[in-house]
C-alpha positions as CSV (number, residue, x, y, z in Angstrom):
1,M,2.2,-12.8,-8.1
2,I,0.5,-12.6,-4.2
3,V,-2.7,-11.4,-5.1
4,D,-5.9,-11.0,-2.5
5,R,-9.9,-11.6,-3.2
6,Q,-10.2,-7.5,-4.0
7,G,-7.1,-7.4,-6.4
8,R,-4.2,-6.0,-3.9
9,R,-0.9,-6.6,-4.0
10,F,2.0,-5.5,-2.9
11,R,3.6,-3.3,-4.8
12,N,5.2,0.0,-2.0
13,L,7.4,-1.4,0.2
14,R,8.6,0.8,3.2
15,I,12.1,-0.1,4.8
16,S,12.9,1.6,8.5
17,L,16.6,1.1,8.4
18,T,16.9,1.9,11.9
19,A,14.1,2.4,14.9
20,A,16.8,5.0,16.3
21,C,15.4,8.6,16.0
22,N,17.6,12.1,17.0
23,Y,13.5,13.1,17.9
24,A,10.6,12.1,19.7
25,C,7.3,14.1,18.3
26,T,4.5,13.6,20.8
27,Y,2.2,11.7,18.5
28,C,4.9,8.9,18.1
29,V,5.9,8.2,21.8
30,P,4.3,9.9,25.1
31,D,7.1,10.0,27.1
32,G,9.3,12.1,25.3
33,K,12.1,9.3,25.6
34,R,14.2,9.3,21.8
35,L,14.0,6.0,20.3
36,V,16.9,4.0,19.9
37,A,18.5,1.1,17.3
38,A,17.7,-2.4,18.7
39,Q,20.4,-4.5,19.6
40,D,18.8,-7.2,16.6
41,E,18.6,-5.1,13.7
42,L,19.4,-6.5,10.5
43,S,22.6,-5.6,8.9
44,A,22.7,-3.4,5.5
45,E,23.7,-6.8,3.6
46,A,20.6,-8.7,5.2
47,M,18.3,-5.6,4.0
48,V,19.4,-5.3,0.3
49,R,18.8,-8.9,0.3
50,G,15.8,-8.0,2.1
51,V,14.3,-5.6,-0.9
52,S,15.9,-8.0,-3.7
53,Y,13.8,-11.2,-2.3
54,L,11.1,-9.3,-1.8
55,M,11.2,-7.7,-5.5
56,E,11.1,-11.3,-6.7
57,A,8.9,-13.2,-4.5
58,A,6.3,-10.1,-4.5
59,G,6.9,-7.9,-7.1
60,I,7.8,-4.9,-5.4
61,E,8.7,-1.8,-8.0
62,R,8.9,1.6,-5.0
63,L,10.7,1.6,-2.2
64,R,10.8,4.2,0.6
65,I,13.4,4.2,3.0
66,T,12.2,5.4,6.5
67,G,13.0,4.5,10.6
68,G,13.0,5.8,13.0
69,E,15.3,8.5,11.1
70,P,17.0,6.7,8.5
71,L,19.6,9.6,8.1
72,V,20.6,8.7,12.0
73,S,22.0,5.0,11.2
74,P,25.5,3.6,10.2
75,K,23.9,1.4,7.9
76,L,22.8,4.2,5.4
77,D,25.7,4.3,3.2
78,H,26.3,0.5,2.8
79,F,22.4,0.1,1.9
80,L,21.9,3.1,0.3
81,R,24.5,2.1,-2.6
82,G,23.4,-1.6,-2.5
83,V,19.7,-0.8,-3.5
84,S,20.8,1.7,-5.8
85,G,21.7,-1.1,-7.6
86,L,18.7,-3.4,-7.9
87,G,16.6,-1.6,-10.7
88,L,13.7,-0.5,-8.7
89,E,11.5,1.8,-10.3
90,D,11.6,4.6,-7.8
91,I,13.7,4.7,-4.3
92,S,12.6,7.8,-2.5
93,L,13.3,8.3,1.5
94,T,11.0,10.0,4.5
95,T,13.3,12.3,6.7
96,N,12.6,14.6,9.7
97,G,15.3,16.9,7.7
98,Q,17.8,17.1,10.5
99,L,20.3,16.0,9.1
100,L,19.8,16.8,5.4
101,S,22.9,19.1,4.7
102,R,25.4,16.3,6.3
103,K,24.3,13.2,4.2
104,L,22.3,15.5,0.8
105,P,25.8,14.6,-1.2
106,L,25.4,11.1,-0.2
107,L,21.8,11.1,-1.8
108,V,21.7,12.5,-4.5
109,D,25.2,10.5,-5.2
110,C,23.0,7.3,-4.9
111,G,20.4,8.8,-7.1
112,I,17.6,9.5,-4.3
113,R,15.6,12.2,-6.7
114,R,12.7,12.3,-4.3
115,L,12.2,13.2,-0.5
116,N,9.4,13.6,2.1
117,V,10.5,15.6,5.0
118,S,8.4,15.9,7.7
119,L,7.8,19.2,9.1
120,D,4.9,20.6,11.7
121,T,5.7,23.9,12.2
122,L,7.6,26.7,11.0
123,D,7.7,28.6,14.8
124,A,10.8,27.6,16.1
125,D,9.4,27.3,19.8
126,A,6.3,25.0,18.8
127,F,8.8,23.5,16.8
128,R,10.5,22.4,20.0
129,G,8.1,21.3,21.0
130,I,6.3,19.0,19.1
131,A,9.9,17.1,17.9
132,R,11.6,17.8,21.3
133,G,14.2,17.1,19.3
134,G,16.1,19.4,17.1
135,D,16.9,22.8,15.5
136,L,14.1,24.2,13.0
137,K,16.8,26.5,11.3
138,T,18.9,23.3,10.2
139,V,15.8,21.7,8.4
140,L,15.1,24.7,6.9
141,Q,18.7,25.0,5.4
142,G,18.4,21.5,4.6
143,L,15.4,21.5,2.5
144,A,16.8,24.9,0.5
145,E,20.1,23.2,-0.1
146,A,18.0,19.9,-1.3
147,R,15.4,21.8,-3.6
148,A,19.1,23.4,-5.3
149,A,20.0,20.0,-5.8
150,G,17.0,19.2,-7.7
151,L,15.0,16.9,-5.5
152,K,11.7,16.6,-5.3
153,I,10.2,17.1,-2.0
154,K,7.0,16.9,0.0
155,L,6.5,18.1,3.2
156,N,4.8,16.0,5.7
157,M,2.4,17.5,8.9
158,V,0.2,16.2,11.0
159,P,-2.1,18.8,12.0
160,L,-2.8,19.0,15.8
161,R,-5.5,20.7,17.6
162,G,-3.9,23.1,20.6
163,Q,0.1,22.4,19.0
164,N,-0.3,23.7,15.5
165,L,-3.5,24.4,13.5
166,D,-2.2,28.0,13.0
167,Q,0.8,26.5,11.3
168,V,-1.6,24.7,8.4
169,M,-2.1,28.2,6.3
170,P,2.2,29.5,6.9
171,L,3.1,25.6,6.1
172,L,0.9,25.5,3.0
173,E,2.2,29.1,1.6
174,Y,6.1,28.2,2.5
175,C,5.8,25.1,0.0
176,L,4.3,27.1,-3.2
177,E,6.5,29.1,-2.3
178,N,9.3,27.0,-2.7
179,G,7.5,24.2,-4.8
180,F,7.6,21.8,-2.5
181,E,4.3,19.9,-2.1
182,L,2.6,19.6,1.2
183,R,0.9,16.7,2.7
184,F,-1.5,16.7,5.2
185,I,-1.1,13.7,7.7
186,E,-4.8,13.1,9.5
187,L,-3.7,12.0,13.4
188,M,-3.9,8.1,13.3
189,R,-4.7,5.9,15.7
190,M,-1.4,4.1,16.6
191,G,0.5,3.1,19.7
192,H,-0.4,5.0,22.5
193,L,-3.1,6.8,20.7
194,A,-5.0,3.8,19.7
195,R,-5.3,3.0,23.3
196,D,-6.6,7.2,23.9
197,G,-9.2,7.7,22.9
198,V,-9.9,10.9,24.4
199,G,-6.6,12.1,23.6
200,F,-6.9,11.0,20.0
201,Q,-10.0,13.0,19.7
202,Q,-9.0,16.2,21.3
203,Q,-6.4,16.6,18.8
204,F,-7.8,15.4,15.6
205,I,-8.1,17.8,13.0
206,G,-9.7,16.1,9.4
207,L,-10.4,17.0,5.8
208,D,-13.5,18.8,5.7
209,E,-12.0,21.5,8.2
210,L,-8.7,21.3,6.6
211,L,-10.3,22.0,3.4
212,Q,-12.7,24.7,5.1
213,L,-9.8,26.3,6.3
214,I,-7.5,26.5,3.0
215,G,-10.5,27.4,1.5
216,E,-11.1,30.6,2.8
217,R,-8.0,31.8,1.0
218,Y,-7.1,29.8,-2.0
219,E,-9.5,28.5,-5.0
220,F,-8.9,24.7,-5.3
221,V,-9.7,21.4,-7.6
222,Q,-9.2,17.7,-7.0
223,A,-6.4,16.5,-9.0
224,E,-5.6,12.6,-10.0
225,A,-3.6,10.9,-8.3
226,P,-2.3,7.0,-8.5
227,V,-5.1,4.3,-7.7
228,D,-3.2,3.3,-5.2
229,A,-2.0,6.8,-3.9
230,T,-2.9,7.2,0.0
231,A,-3.4,11.0,-0.5
232,L,-6.5,12.7,-1.9
233,R,-4.7,15.4,-4.5
234,Y,-5.8,19.2,-4.9
235,A,-4.5,21.7,-7.2
236,I,-4.4,25.4,-6.6
237,P,-4.5,26.8,-10.3
238,G,-1.6,28.3,-11.2
239,L,0.7,28.2,-7.8
240,G,0.7,24.3,-6.7
241,H,-0.6,21.5,-5.0
242,F,-1.5,19.8,-1.9
243,G,-2.8,16.5,-0.9
244,I,-4.2,15.6,2.8
245,I,-4.0,11.4,3.8
246,A,-7.3,11.5,4.8
247,N,-6.7,8.1,7.1
248,E,-9.6,8.5,9.3
249,S,-12.3,10.8,6.6
250,V,-11.4,9.0,3.4
251,P,-10.2,5.1,3.8
252,F,-8.0,4.1,1.3
253,C,-7.7,0.4,2.6
254,R,-9.3,-1.3,-0.5
255,T,-6.3,0.1,-2.4
256,C,-3.6,-0.4,-0.3
257,S,-0.4,-1.7,-2.6
258,R,1.8,-1.5,0.5
259,L,4.3,-3.9,2.7
260,R,7.0,-2.6,5.6
261,L,9.9,-4.6,6.8
262,S,11.3,-3.1,10.3
263,S,14.9,-2.9,10.9
264,T,14.5,-6.0,13.0
265,G,13.0,-8.1,10.0
266,W,9.4,-8.1,10.9
267,L,7.0,-7.7,7.8
268,H,3.8,-5.8,8.5
269,G,0.9,-6.0,6.0
270,C,-1.2,-3.8,7.4
271,L,-1.1,-0.5,10.3
272,S,-4.4,-1.8,11.8
273,S,-3.2,-5.1,12.8
274,S,-1.1,-6.7,15.2
275,N,0.5,-9.6,13.8
276,R,3.4,-9.3,12.0
277,H,5.9,-12.4,10.6
278,Y,9.6,-12.7,10.7
279,V,11.6,-13.2,8.0
280,G,14.9,-11.8,9.1
281,D,16.2,-15.9,9.2
282,L,15.0,-16.1,5.4
283,L,17.3,-13.4,4.7
284,D,20.5,-15.1,5.5
285,K,19.6,-18.2,3.0
286,P,20.4,-18.6,-0.6
287,R,17.6,-16.9,-2.5
288,H,16.1,-20.2,-3.8
289,Q,16.1,-21.7,-0.5
290,A,14.3,-17.9,0.7
291,L,12.0,-17.2,-1.8
292,P,9.4,-20.2,-0.8
293,G,9.3,-19.5,2.9
294,L,9.0,-15.2,2.0
295,Q,5.9,-16.4,-0.3
296,R,4.4,-18.4,2.1
297,L,4.4,-15.4,4.8
298,L,3.4,-12.9,2.3
299,V,0.1,-14.7,1.8
300,K,-0.3,-14.1,5.4
301,A,0.9,-10.7,5.3
302,L,-1.4,-9.7,2.6
303,A,-4.4,-11.4,4.5
304,D,-4.1,-9.6,7.5
305,K,-4.8,-6.0,5.5
306,Q,-8.3,-4.5,6.4
307,D,-11.1,-4.8,3.9
308,I,-12.1,-1.3,4.6
309,A,-10.7,0.9,6.9
310,F,-8.4,1.6,9.2
311,S,-9.5,0.5,13.2
312,G,-6.2,1.7,15.0
313,G,-3.1,-0.5,16.2
314,V,-0.9,-0.7,19.0
315,T,2.4,-0.7,17.1
316,V,4.3,2.2,17.0
317,M,4.8,3.9,13.6
318,K,8.6,4.9,14.2
319,I,9.5,1.4,14.8
320,I,8.0,0.3,11.2
321,G,8.2,3.4,9.4
322,G,5.8,6.1,7.9
């Protein structure tokens, strides 16, 4: 087991199945151009081997499948069926929900029981303005079908001043009514926002402002969460829960257990570091040859983690997953 001086180790793997996405959200891509799959993306077989090797080399216990948008990837079926037999404690998936209705039978068949669905507004016009793709009605239909299928669902919302602040309460009420848990995600200094400090500050909405807004309508208390959780969780007695991933306001770097593998074979130990470590070549080797090299790179990836707080990163989040 690889452990750093703060006692951190990798437990949670987030794997970007593809860089391609059918949205072009304003906080991810500044020019409105949708990201496409890279020419050198790993095969589904190599990705399954990567998860298996990382389970042994790093002690990975939980897997989150991300993108880009994972549901657009032609590798989804093969990859899901491969990793579902590896013995992981949990496999979940993050999606924008646009293709959820179409892919739901596959997800259920492969044992996916938890979804994180990115949804920043319930207003159709604002949806088009932020996502620059897709259709709100289709997403809501997919959510209803996933709920009926018994999946546990969290919605991810990035509150943005001037774009969707008026949607904080409607989205919270929608989630409470439907048994979903809403996650507010503070805007991160990633990609183009790492270089645009003024633009970041103009749009940023933090923990205190969100809690004040919610507190005007609901009483809430802080709830328990796992030690390495990214979100501060709150309970609204008798109604449900919500959470805030307060990356800027209350950094969680000291307990971070996340490792990311990009669709092109790069390990990222920290979103706030420009360092990355190529493992694609190792995934073509037999286990006994791959593991020693993989463990050396994992030591480097763990050393990339920030000691206290996220300080920003130029890497585009869509490329390495949420």
